[in-house]
C-alpha positions, 0 to 999 in steps of 0.5 A, a space after each residue: 500500500 505504501 508503494 501505491 500511495 508513493 507512486 500516486 502522490 508522485 503522479 499527482 505532484 508531477 501533474 501539478 508541477 507541470 501545469 502550475 509551476 513549470 515555465 509558461 508555454 512559448 508561442 512557437 511550441 506547437 510548431 516546434 513539436 510539429 517540426 520535431 515529429 515530421 523530421 524538419 530539424 533545421 534550426 532546432 538545437 540537436 540536444 532538443 532533437 535528440 531528447 525528443 527522439 529518446 522520449 520515443 525510445 523510452 516507451 519502447 524500453 518500458 514496453 519490453 517489460 510492461 506488456 510481459 508484466 501485464 499478462 498477470 495484472 488485472 489492469 490493461 497494461 497495453 493501455 498505459 504502455 501505448 499512452 506512454 508514447 505520447 505522454 511518458 511518465 504521466 501514464 506510466 506512474 498510474 500503472 506502477 501505482 495500480 499494478 501488483 507484484 508479478 514475478 511469474 509469467 503465466 502461459 506462453 509468449 505470442 509473436 508480439 511478446 516474442 519480439 519484445 522479449 528478443 535481445 535483437 530488439 534491445 540491441 536495435 534500441 541501444 544502437 538507435 539511442 547511442 546514435 541520438 546521444 552522440 548527435 545531441 552531445 556532439 552537435 548540441 548547444 548546451 547554453 541554448 538548451 539551458 535557456 530553453 529549459 528555463 523558459 519553455 514548458 515543453 522542454 522543461 517538462 520533457 526533460 523532467 519526464 526523461 529523468 523520471 523514466 530513468 528513476 522509475 525503471 527499477 520498479 519493473 526491473 525486479 519482477 522482470 529479472 525474477 521471471 527469468 531467474 536472474 536473481 542478482 542484486 549487484 546486477 539490479 543496482 548496476 542497471 538501475 544506477 546507469 541512466 538510460 543505458 543501464 536499461 538498454 544494457 539489460 534488454 541486450 543481455 537478459 535471459 529469455 522469458 520462462 514460459 509456464 506452458 513450456 516448463 509443464 511440457 518439459 516436466 511431463 516429458 522427463 522419463 520416470 525416475 529422473 
């Protein structure tokens, strides 16, 4: 219950801050979002371009855990995961507040879950993220970014959303590791304490998901006396 209250309070606090305490919206915010979404990046600080696109990768990272975690939840995990592509932690926080601990995976993977569970998906996300980070850091203007962070609600809240997504990942990590028999506290903290690339590293190296159906078939096929 304490966990649920904490996530609920954080969600309400984030909403209140974003709407009442963050810097005001700028007149060109809509045009900025439209240009970022359509790839018209000329004249936009590469740091903003990189951050915006990484905020599209974060929901993919979370989806690799949430859709699997949702198999054992009473709430529709797909709804929260899908909405996170638009508003990030604003929809992930309610899911974390409402979900129950779920260290087991019931049943079998379908084709969609098999893709999310694949290490190749993690590698593709890691490569894409590395390219974006290198582009943003190598070409970006930090002074301009700080100014925009101080004056633009869109940049300000998006940056805080990024930080929240880094901090919230361990809330799902423990159960996902348990579902794979990866009971390693040192690895858990290593992944948790490395922002962005820790979760990506985990997706690239985690063991395949243990399926209940396969485990039952395997045990039934074992010769008597083994």
